[in-house]
C-alpha positions as a Markdown table, in Angstrom:
| # | Residue | x | y | z |
|---|---|---|---|---|
| 1 | Met | 89.4 | 92.2 | 88.9 |
| 2 | Lys | 86.1 | 94.0 | 88.4 |
| 3 | Ser | 82.9 | 93.0 | 90.3 |
| 4 | Gln | 81.7 | 89.5 | 89.8 |
| 5 | Leu | 78.1 | 90.9 | 90.1 |
| 6 | Leu | 78.7 | 93.2 | 87.2 |
| 7 | Lys | 79.8 | 90.4 | 85.0 |
| 8 | Leu | 76.8 | 88.3 | 86.0 |
| 9 | Ala | 74.5 | 91.2 | 85.1 |
| 10 | Val | 76.0 | 91.5 | 81.7 |
| 11 | Ile | 75.5 | 87.8 | 81.1 |
| 12 | Ala | 71.9 | 88.1 | 82.1 |
| 13 | Val | 71.3 | 90.9 | 79.7 |
| 14 | Leu | 73.2 | 89.5 | 76.7 |
| 15 | Gly | 72.3 | 85.9 | 77.2 |
| 16 | Thr | 75.9 | 84.8 | 76.9 |
| 17 | Ser | 76.6 | 81.1 | 77.4 |
| 18 | Ser | 79.6 | 79.9 | 79.3 |
| 19 | Gln | 82.0 | 77.0 | 78.3 |
| 20 | Ala | 81.5 | 74.0 | 80.5 |
| 21 | Phe | 84.4 | 71.7 | 81.7 |
| 22 | Ala | 84.5 | 68.7 | 83.9 |
| 23 | Thr | 84.7 | 69.5 | 87.7 |
| 24 | Gly | 87.3 | 68.0 | 90.0 |
| 25 | Leu | 91.0 | 68.2 | 90.9 |
| 26 | Val | 93.2 | 68.2 | 87.8 |
| 27 | Ser | 96.3 | 66.0 | 87.3 |
| 28 | Leu | 99.7 | 67.8 | 87.3 |
| 29 | Pro | 102.1 | 65.0 | 86.2 |
| 30 | Ala | 105.8 | 65.4 | 86.9 |
| 31 | Ala | 106.5 | 65.0 | 83.2 |
| 32 | Gly | 104.2 | 67.9 | 82.3 |
| 33 | Leu | 101.4 | 68.0 | 79.7 |
| 34 | Ser | 101.4 | 68.4 | 75.9 |
| 35 | Val | 99.9 | 71.6 | 74.6 |
| 36 | Ser | 99.2 | 72.6 | 71.0 |
| 37 | Ala | 99.9 | 75.9 | 69.4 |
| 38 | Gly | 97.0 | 78.5 | 69.3 |
| 39 | Thr | 96.3 | 82.1 | 70.1 |
| 40 | Asn | 98.7 | 83.3 | 72.8 |
| 41 | Gln | 100.0 | 79.7 | 73.0 |
| 42 | Pro | 103.1 | 78.0 | 71.7 |
| 43 | Ala | 103.3 | 74.3 | 71.3 |
| 44 | Gly | 105.3 | 72.3 | 73.7 |
| 45 | Thr | 105.3 | 70.7 | 77.2 |
| 46 | Thr | 103.7 | 72.6 | 80.0 |
| 47 | Ala | 103.4 | 72.4 | 83.7 |
| 48 | Trp | 100.1 | 74.3 | 83.6 |
| 49 | Val | 96.4 | 73.7 | 83.3 |
| 50 | Thr | 93.7 | 76.3 | 82.4 |
| 51 | Cys | 91.0 | 76.6 | 85.1 |
| 52 | Asn | 88.5 | 79.5 | 85.0 |
| 53 | Thr | 88.7 | 81.1 | 81.5 |
| 54 | Thr | 86.5 | 84.1 | 82.3 |
| 55 | Gly | 87.8 | 87.5 | 83.5 |
| 56 | Asn | 91.1 | 87.4 | 81.6 |
| 57 | Tyr | 93.2 | 86.4 | 84.7 |
| 58 | Gly | 91.6 | 89.2 | 86.7 |
| 59 | Ser | 91.9 | 92.1 | 84.3 |
| 60 | Gly | 88.2 | 91.9 | 83.6 |
| 61 | Ser | 85.1 | 90.6 | 85.4 |
| 62 | Tyr | 85.0 | 86.9 | 86.0 |
| 63 | Thr | 82.1 | 84.4 | 86.3 |
| 64 | Ala | 82.1 | 82.1 | 89.3 |
| 65 | Pro | 82.4 | 78.4 | 88.7 |
| 66 | Thr | 79.2 | 76.3 | 89.0 |
| 67 | Thr | 78.6 | 72.6 | 88.6 |
| 68 | Gly | 77.5 | 73.3 | 85.1 |
| 69 | Ala | 80.0 | 75.9 | 83.7 |
| 70 | Asn | 83.4 | 77.6 | 84.2 |
| 71 | Asn | 84.5 | 74.8 | 86.5 |
| 72 | Asn | 87.7 | 73.2 | 85.3 |
| 73 | Cys | 89.8 | 72.5 | 88.4 |
| 74 | Ala | 86.8 | 73.4 | 90.6 |
| 75 | Val | 85.3 | 71.3 | 93.4 |
| 76 | Phe | 82.1 | 71.8 | 95.4 |
| 77 | Pro | 82.4 | 70.3 | 98.9 |
| 78 | Gly | 79.9 | 72.7 | 100.4 |
| 79 | Asn | 82.3 | 73.9 | 103.1 |
| 80 | Ile | 86.0 | 73.9 | 103.9 |
| 81 | Asn | 85.7 | 71.3 | 106.5 |
| 82 | Thr | 84.5 | 68.6 | 104.1 |
| 83 | Ser | 86.9 | 66.8 | 101.8 |
| 84 | Pro | 86.7 | 67.7 | 98.2 |
| 85 | Val | 87.3 | 64.0 | 97.3 |
| 86 | Ser | 85.4 | 61.1 | 98.8 |
| 87 | Gly | 87.4 | 58.6 | 100.9 |
| 88 | Phe | 89.4 | 61.3 | 102.7 |
| 89 | Ser | 88.9 | 62.3 | 106.3 |
| 90 | Arg | 89.7 | 65.6 | 107.9 |
| 91 | Leu | 92.7 | 65.7 | 110.3 |
| 92 | Thr | 91.0 | 68.1 | 112.8 |
| 93 | Ala | 94.0 | 68.2 | 115.1 |
| 94 | Asn | 95.9 | 69.9 | 112.3 |
| 95 | Asp | 93.3 | 72.6 | 111.5 |
| 96 | Leu | 94.8 | 76.1 | 111.3 |
| 97 | Thr | 92.5 | 79.0 | 111.1 |
| 98 | Gly | 93.3 | 82.7 | 110.4 |
| 99 | Thr | 97.2 | 82.3 | 110.8 |
| 100 | Ala | 98.6 | 85.8 | 110.4 |
| 101 | Ile | 101.1 | 86.4 | 107.5 |
| 102 | Thr | 103.3 | 89.5 | 108.1 |
| 103 | Ala | 105.3 | 91.7 | 105.8 |
| 104 | Asn | 106.6 | 95.3 | 106.0 |
| 105 | Gly | 105.7 | 95.5 | 109.7 |
| 106 | Glu | 102.0 | 94.6 | 109.5 |
| 107 | Asn | 99.7 | 91.7 | 109.0 |
| 108 | Ile | 98.9 | 91.5 | 105.3 |
| 109 | Ala | 96.9 | 88.2 | 105.1 |
| 110 | Tyr | 95.5 | 85.4 | 107.1 |
| 111 | Met | 95.8 | 81.7 | 106.1 |
| 112 | Thr | 93.4 | 78.9 | 106.9 |
| 113 | Ser | 94.6 | 75.3 | 106.4 |
| 114 | Arg | 92.7 | 72.0 | 106.3 |
| 115 | Thr | 94.3 | 68.6 | 105.7 |
| 116 | Phe | 92.4 | 65.4 | 104.6 |
| 117 | Arg | 93.9 | 61.9 | 104.5 |
| 118 | Asn | 92.7 | 58.6 | 103.0 |
| 119 | Thr | 92.0 | 55.5 | 105.0 |
| 120 | Ala | 95.2 | 53.8 | 103.7 |
| 121 | Asn | 97.4 | 56.6 | 105.0 |
| 122 | Thr | 99.0 | 57.0 | 101.6 |
| 123 | Glu | 97.5 | 60.2 | 100.3 |
| 124 | Cys | 96.6 | 63.6 | 101.7 |
| 125 | Ile | 94.8 | 66.7 | 100.4 |
| 126 | Tyr | 96.4 | 69.9 | 101.6 |
| 127 | Gly | 93.9 | 72.8 | 101.5 |
| 128 | Lys | 95.0 | 76.4 | 102.0 |
| 129 | Gln | 92.8 | 79.5 | 101.9 |
| 130 | Ile | 94.3 | 83.0 | 102.2 |
| 131 | Ser | 92.4 | 86.2 | 103.0 |
| 132 | Met | 94.0 | 89.6 | 102.6 |
| 133 | Asp | 93.9 | 92.2 | 105.4 |
| 134 | Thr | 91.9 | 95.2 | 104.2 |
| 135 | Ser | 93.5 | 97.6 | 106.8 |
| 136 | Thr | 97.1 | 97.5 | 105.6 |
| 137 | Thr | 98.9 | 100.7 | 105.0 |
| 138 | Phe | 102.0 | 99.8 | 103.2 |
| 139 | Asp | 102.2 | 101.1 | 99.6 |
| 140 | Tyr | 103.0 | 98.3 | 97.1 |
| 141 | Asn | 103.4 | 100.6 | 94.1 |
| 142 | Ser | 105.0 | 103.9 | 94.9 |
| 143 | Ser | 105.0 | 105.0 | 91.3 |
| 144 | Leu | 101.3 | 105.9 | 91.6 |
| 145 | Ala | 99.7 | 108.5 | 93.8 |
| 146 | Gly | 98.1 | 107.3 | 97.0 |
| 147 | Gln | 98.3 | 103.9 | 98.7 |
| 148 | Gln | 98.3 | 100.9 | 96.4 |
| 149 | Tyr | 97.3 | 97.6 | 98.0 |
| 150 | Leu | 99.2 | 94.4 | 97.3 |
| 151 | Glu | 97.6 | 92.7 | 94.3 |
| 152 | Val | 98.2 | 89.0 | 94.6 |
| 153 | Asn | 98.4 | 87.3 | 91.2 |
| 154 | Asp | 99.9 | 83.9 | 92.3 |
| 155 | Phe | 100.1 | 81.7 | 95.4 |
| 156 | Ala | 102.7 | 78.9 | 95.2 |
| 157 | Phe | 102.9 | 76.1 | 97.7 |
| 158 | Gly | 105.9 | 73.7 | 98.2 |
| 159 | Gly | 106.6 | 70.3 | 99.5 |
| 160 | Phe | 105.4 | 67.8 | 96.9 |
| 161 | Ser | 108.5 | 66.3 | 95.2 |
| 162 | Ala | 107.7 | 62.9 | 96.8 |
| 163 | Thr | 104.7 | 62.6 | 94.5 |
| 164 | Thr | 105.1 | 61.9 | 90.8 |
| 165 | Asp | 101.7 | 63.0 | 89.8 |
| 166 | Val | 99.8 | 65.4 | 92.1 |
| 167 | Ser | 96.4 | 66.8 | 91.4 |
| 168 | Ala | 95.1 | 70.2 | 92.3 |
| 169 | Gly | 92.0 | 72.4 | 92.3 |
| 170 | Tyr | 90.0 | 74.9 | 94.3 |
| 171 | Tyr | 86.7 | 75.6 | 96.1 |
| 172 | His | 85.1 | 78.9 | 95.3 |
| 173 | Arg | 83.3 | 79.7 | 98.6 |
| 174 | Ala | 81.7 | 83.1 | 98.1 |
| 175 | Ser | 81.5 | 86.2 | 95.8 |
| 176 | Thr | 84.5 | 87.7 | 97.7 |
| 177 | Asp | 86.8 | 84.9 | 96.4 |
| 178 | Ser | 88.8 | 85.1 | 93.3 |
| 179 | Pro | 88.6 | 82.0 | 91.1 |
| 180 | Val | 91.8 | 80.2 | 90.0 |
| 181 | Phe | 92.6 | 81.0 | 86.4 |
| 182 | Arg | 95.4 | 78.5 | 86.0 |
| 183 | Val | 97.4 | 76.0 | 88.1 |
| 184 | Gly | 100.8 | 74.5 | 87.4 |
| 185 | Arg | 103.4 | 72.2 | 88.7 |
| 186 | Ala | 105.8 | 75.0 | 88.8 |
| 187 | Phe | 107.8 | 77.3 | 91.2 |
| 188 | Thr | 108.1 | 80.3 | 88.9 |
| 189 | Ser | 105.0 | 82.5 | 88.4 |
| 190 | Val | 104.6 | 84.0 | 85.0 |
| 191 | Gln | 103.5 | 87.5 | 84.4 |
| 192 | Met | 100.2 | 88.1 | 82.6 |
| 193 | Gln | 98.9 | 91.4 | 81.2 |
| 194 | Ala | 95.8 | 92.4 | 79.2 |
| 195 | Asp | 95.7 | 94.0 | 75.8 |
| 196 | Pro | 95.8 | 97.8 | 76.3 |
| 197 | Ser | 92.8 | 98.3 | 74.0 |
| 198 | Asp | 90.6 | 95.4 | 75.2 |
| 199 | Glu | 90.8 | 94.1 | 78.8 |
| 200 | Thr | 89.1 | 90.8 | 77.7 |
| 201 | Leu | 92.1 | 89.8 | 75.6 |
| 202 | Val | 95.6 | 88.7 | 76.6 |
| 203 | Ala | 98.3 | 91.2 | 75.4 |
| 204 | Thr | 100.6 | 90.3 | 72.5 |
| 205 | Gly | 103.3 | 87.9 | 73.6 |
| 206 | Phe | 101.7 | 86.8 | 76.9 |
| 207 | Ile | 101.0 | 83.0 | 77.2 |
| 208 | His | 98.1 | 81.1 | 78.7 |
| 209 | Arg | 100.0 | 78.0 | 79.5 |
| 210 | Pro | 103.7 | 78.7 | 79.8 |
| 211 | Ile | 105.9 | 75.9 | 78.3 |
| 212 | Asn | 108.9 | 74.2 | 79.8 |
| 213 | Gly | 111.5 | 75.6 | 77.3 |
| 214 | Pro | 113.5 | 75.8 | 75.3 |
| 215 | Ser | 114.9 | 78.5 | 77.6 |
| 216 | Val | 113.6 | 78.6 | 81.2 |
| 217 | Pro | 114.3 | 80.7 | 84.2 |
| 218 | Ala | 117.0 | 79.6 | 86.6 |
| 219 | Ser | 116.0 | 77.5 | 89.6 |
| 220 | Gly | 114.7 | 79.8 | 92.3 |
| 221 | Thr | 113.3 | 82.5 | 90.0 |
| 222 | Glu | 110.2 | 83.8 | 91.6 |
| 223 | Ile | 108.6 | 85.5 | 88.7 |
| 224 | Asn | 109.2 | 85.6 | 84.9 |
| 225 | Gly | 108.1 | 88.3 | 82.6 |
| 226 | Val | 108.8 | 91.9 | 81.4 |
| 227 | Gly | 108.9 | 93.4 | 84.9 |
| 228 | Gln | 107.2 | 96.6 | 86.0 |
| 229 | Thr | 105.6 | 98.5 | 83.1 |
| 230 | Ala | 104.3 | 102.1 | 82.8 |
| 231 | Ser | 101.1 | 100.8 | 81.1 |
| 232 | Pro | 99.9 | 97.1 | 80.8 |
| 233 | Gly | 100.3 | 95.4 | 77.5 |
| 234 | Thr | 102.6 | 97.9 | 76.0 |
| 235 | Val | 105.8 | 95.8 | 76.4 |
| 236 | Thr | 105.9 | 92.6 | 74.5 |
| 237 | Pro | 107.8 | 89.8 | 76.3 |
| 238 | Thr | 110.3 | 87.5 | 74.6 |
| 239 | Ala | 109.4 | 83.9 | 74.4 |
| 240 | Ala | 111.9 | 83.1 | 77.2 |
| 241 | Glu | 110.1 | 85.7 | 79.4 |
| 242 | Gln | 106.9 | 83.6 | 79.3 |
| 243 | Thr | 108.4 | 80.2 | 80.1 |
| 244 | Ser | 108.1 | 78.3 | 83.4 |
| 245 | Ala | 110.1 | 75.2 | 84.2 |
| 246 | Ile | 108.4 | 72.1 | 85.6 |
| 247 | Arg | 109.3 | 72.0 | 89.3 |
| 248 | Thr | 107.8 | 68.9 | 90.9 |
| 249 | Asn | 108.1 | 70.3 | 94.4 |
| 250 | Trp | 105.8 | 73.2 | 93.8 |
| 251 | Val | 102.2 | 74.0 | 92.7 |
| 252 | Asp | 101.3 | 77.5 | 91.6 |
| 253 | Phe | 97.8 | 78.9 | 91.6 |
| 254 | Thr | 97.1 | 82.1 | 89.5 |
| 255 | Val | 94.4 | 84.3 | 91.0 |
| 256 | Asp | 93.6 | 88.0 | 91.4 |
| 257 | Val | 93.3 | 89.0 | 95.1 |
| 258 | Thr | 93.7 | 92.3 | 96.9 |
| 259 | Gly | 93.2 | 93.9 | 100.3 |
| 260 | Gly | 91.6 | 97.0 | 98.8 |
| 261 | Val | 90.9 | 98.2 | 95.2 |
| 262 | Asp | 93.6 | 97.2 | 92.8 |
| 263 | Glu | 94.5 | 98.9 | 89.5 |
| 264 | Asp | 92.1 | 96.9 | 87.4 |
| 265 | Gly | 89.2 | 97.8 | 89.8 |
| 266 | Gly | 89.2 | 94.4 | 91.6 |
| 267 | Thr | 88.0 | 94.2 | 95.2 |
| 268 | Glu | 88.1 | 90.5 | 95.9 |
| 269 | Pro | 90.0 | 90.1 | 99.2 |
| 270 | Asp | 89.9 | 86.4 | 99.4 |
| 271 | Ala | 91.6 | 83.5 | 97.7 |
| 272 | Pro | 89.5 | 80.3 | 97.3 |
| 273 | Met | 90.3 | 77.2 | 99.2 |
| 274 | Met | 93.2 | 75.8 | 97.1 |
| 275 | Tyr | 93.9 | 72.0 | 97.2 |
| 276 | Val | 96.9 | 69.9 | 96.3 |
| 277 | Arg | 96.4 | 66.1 | 96.6 |
| 278 | Ala | 99.8 | 64.3 | 97.1 |
| 279 | Ala | 101.4 | 61.3 | 98.8 |
| 280 | Cys | 101.7 | 61.2 | 102.6 |
| 281 | Thr | 102.0 | 58.8 | 105.5 |
| 282 | Ser | 100.3 | 58.3 | 108.8 |
| 283 | Thr | 102.6 | 61.0 | 110.3 |
| 284 | Ala | 100.9 | 64.3 | 110.9 |
| 285 | Pro | 101.6 | 67.2 | 108.5 |
| 286 | Ala | 104.2 | 69.7 | 109.7 |
| 287 | Ser | 104.9 | 73.4 | 109.4 |
| 288 | Leu | 107.4 | 74.0 | 106.5 |
| 289 | Ala | 109.2 | 77.3 | 106.4 |
| 290 | Asn | 109.2 | 79.3 | 103.2 |
| 291 | Ser | 106.7 | 76.8 | 101.5 |
| 292 | Val | 104.2 | 79.5 | 100.8 |
| 293 | Arg | 104.9 | 82.2 | 98.2 |
| 294 | Ile | 102.6 | 85.2 | 97.8 |
| 295 | Arg | 103.3 | 87.1 | 94.6 |
| 296 | Gln | 102.4 | 90.3 | 92.9 |
| 297 | Thr | 103.5 | 89.8 | 89.3 |
| 298 | Gly | 102.8 | 93.2 | 87.7 |
| 299 | Gln | 99.4 | 92.6 | 86.0 |
| 300 | Glu | 99.2 | 96.4 | 85.5 |
| 301 | Thr | 101.9 | 98.8 | 86.6 |
| 302 | Gln | 102.9 | 97.2 | 89.9 |
| 303 | Pro | 106.5 | 96.1 | 90.7 |
| 304 | Trp | 107.2 | 92.5 | 91.4 |
| 305 | Val | 106.8 | 91.5 | 95.0 |
| 306 | Thr | 107.2 | 88.1 | 96.7 |
| 307 | Ile | 106.3 | 87.4 | 100.4 |
| 308 | Leu | 107.3 | 84.2 | 102.1 |
| 309 | Ala | 105.5 | 82.3 | 104.8 |
| 310 | Ser | 105.3 | 78.9 | 106.4 |
| 311 | Gly | 102.6 | 76.3 | 105.6 |
| 312 | Leu | 101.5 | 72.8 | 106.4 |
| 313 | Ala | 103.1 | 70.1 | 104.3 |
| 314 | Arg | 104.0 | 66.4 | 104.4 |
| 315 | Ser | 106.3 | 65.6 | 107.3 |
| 316 | Gly | 109.9 | 65.5 | 106.0 |
| 317 | Ala | 109.1 | 67.7 | 103.0 |
| 318 | Asn | 111.3 | 70.6 | 101.9 |
| 319 | Ala | 110.9 | 73.9 | 100.2 |
| 320 | Asn | 113.7 | 73.3 | 97.7 |
| 321 | Phe | 113.2 | 74.7 | 94.1 |
């Protein structure tokens, strides 16, 4: 993802207007959502909602959400310790700040968690924010010269099957944050690439809101797409390679985050605070093994990578697919 400031400068010069949406967490029903056919979009039932439509999923420069524009799925609580929804109180005893996530013998990221619960003890909002370590040394794309940092395209969080209709969204805290480009009630992340001749366009065959069929990846499939490519946008996926089944236990956030400079020129090291509102009880949230998935999905020439971590979830939840 290129610099946000560059994008803002271009907007200032050209006077480009941005499309406005309603702010707030968006509903992700267990039955999915109906989507009509359009450019890079088949008709069908989808697990996914489009959030920030600028930046082409990180291949180009994005415009940060504001209360007036580019704000679908976005909330503005002012800080991570304030609930994004009124009527919820922070469970301070369950705060986690800067929990290290390790892979390949080093810390690759740090996760901060905040949980909020309503007064009836029937719903919680689980917030997770992940920042990449900028001092890592592992090479996440050995096909290129030099060290290639992990480029995170999706975070997936598990433990929500007890709730028929969850809602989700994000808080963009600072210019070092990626926005959320789409969010879905899905386990499988879906690869996205830009058109090779225009980074502002989605490449042929790639889909904005993956549909739930007719052929979907097997349960437990981490990523769906064409795989590692020598050049982005030069391999057209089949329709089946752009599907993602509705998986009610999981919510996937599509972002563009890196610990260094990624192949598209991006330097944002931080994810926003990502929220899932779901059913809970008066019992405190608990750490759930393998309920956090960190994925590099090959937006340019990277290989697919998935890193697993534990995260806070409803007591008694599981990380099943």
